[in-house]
N, C-alpha and C positions, 0 to 999 in steps of 0.2 A: 500534723501531718492531714491533708483531707487523702480518701481512697483513689486511686488512680493519679497523683500528683509523681514526680518526679524527687525521685529522697538520694539527696549528698550522703555519701554514711566515708569516713575513717575508722579509723585503726581505735584510740585515742590515745587516751595518759602521758606522753610525748610528743603526741598526735593527733593534737582537738587542734578543730577548725571552729570558730563561731556562724556557721552556716553550715556544720554534715554533724550527722547522728556517729558519736563511736559508735562501734559494734563490737569492737574486742582485738584485741592480739593472740595471733597466731589462724588457727585455721579452723582448730575443733571452738575456739569461741563467737569464731567471725559465726563456724557456716548454725553454732547453735542459737546467737544474737539475730543473724540475719533472713533464722528461718519461723522464730519469734514471730520479727513486725513485716515480715509477706504475707504472714497467717489473719497478722490484725488486720491491717491495712493494706491490699495487692497494689502496688504502686506499676505506677506507664513505667520505669526507669532506673537502675538501679548507675550510676557515675561514686566512685569508689576515686577516691584520693587518700594521694600518702607520699612516701616519701618509700627509695632507691638504692639498691648498689649495683654497679653496675662487671658488667666480667670484664669491661675493658675499651668496648668501644666507642661508649655513651660518657660526653663529659659531666666530671664536675655543675651542676646545676643548671641539663637541657635536660627539660621535661617532652615529655610523649608521653604518646595515648595512644593507648589501647585497648583491640576488647579480642583477645588472645595470652592465654597462660600457662600454664605444665606444671607440672606436679615432678618433677623429679629430684631423683638424693643421689649428692656427688655422690656415693658410691656405683651409683649406679654405672658414667663411665667409666669405671677399674675396674668391671666387671667385678664386684664385691655385694647386690644384686640385685634384681627384678621384679615384677610387679603386673598381676595378673587387670591393673586398674587402665580405664583410658585414660590417662596423666594427661590430655589433649586436650581444652577443652574452650569455644569460644563465638560471640552471639555475632558474629558478620563469614557470607557467605568468600569471602576472598580477603585467603590470609594469609595469605601469596605477596602483599604489603603491609604486614601487618610486625609489632615489634611484638616477636614476646616479652610474657614476663613467669620472672621462676618462680614458685612458693617453696617453699616449706621449713618447717617449724625449729629451722639455725642458721643462723649463718655462713655460707663461701667466707673465710679466711685461706681455702687457698687458693693461691691466684694461678697458679699452675691448670684450670681446675676450667678455670674463663676458657680455652681454646674449645674446647667439647662442648659447651651452652655456646659461643658462638656457632659453630658448625652445627646447631638445630634449627636459626634465626632467634635463638634471648638470649636478651642482649642482659636486660635486665633480674631481678633478688627484690621479689616482698616475697614477707608474710604468709600476708591476706588473699592475696586478688585470685587464686586459687579456686577457692571456698561461697569469696562474694558471682562470681561468677558460677559454682557450679548448681549454687542457690537459686542465683538467680534462670538458669536453664531446666530447673529442676520444676518451678513457680512460672515456668514463660516467659518472661520479662526476660523485654529488652537491656543492657547491659554497656560499662563501662569503665576506663581509666584512665586518670589521670595521673602520671609519677614525676617525682626530679628527682636528679641524682645526684646524694647524698655523697658519697663516692665509693670506690673500689671494690672487689668480691680483692680480700688480701688483708694480710695480717693484721691490716691496720685499720679494717673496716669501721671495728666501731668507734675508735678515736675518732678519725673522721667528721664518721657518720654528727658524732656530736660536736667536731667543733661546726660542721657545716648547714648544722642541725638547721637556726636560730632564724640564718636571712635564704634556708634555704625552703624556708616554710614559712616565707615576706614572701619572695616566688612565688609561692608558687599558688599562694594566697592572691595575688594578685593576679595573673596568670589563671583561674579558675572563676574569681568578681567578673571578667573581661571576656570570659567563650562562654560562660554560662547563665550573661550578664543576673548577678545575682543584687 
């Protein structure tokens, strides 16, 4: 890719796209690999594409665009933890219209926690997105994400993800190719 081009990135492994560069699974791998990428060629825009779990209101195969992410652990809502970090990052000025995407290195399987996320306008869960936006912010790069819902954040999260992933990846590929004009 040329300097000042846009980068389309994805997690990798089972979530790869012909038009996207894998940057890793989870926030740590993404932070390391995307930083490395930004140091070698500073893009003008980073677009992350991937799957997400829904806390309840977004439906399976819904496609959502977002420029805002949070990093909240489930234990925060039950009083089991706190954080000194700024745990919301956005690349837009008007966050009120945003669908927030929460990132954690753990997948939520307790359906009862969804109401806490929804009360904060957080609708989706994706392991990598917070790291993508934090790296973009650190380098002064605009960024956003496009997500497709594969599962609900409940006890069946992993099984539903596996069941819906192939179809979701095809739908997301079609959407991104039209939206981004690839």
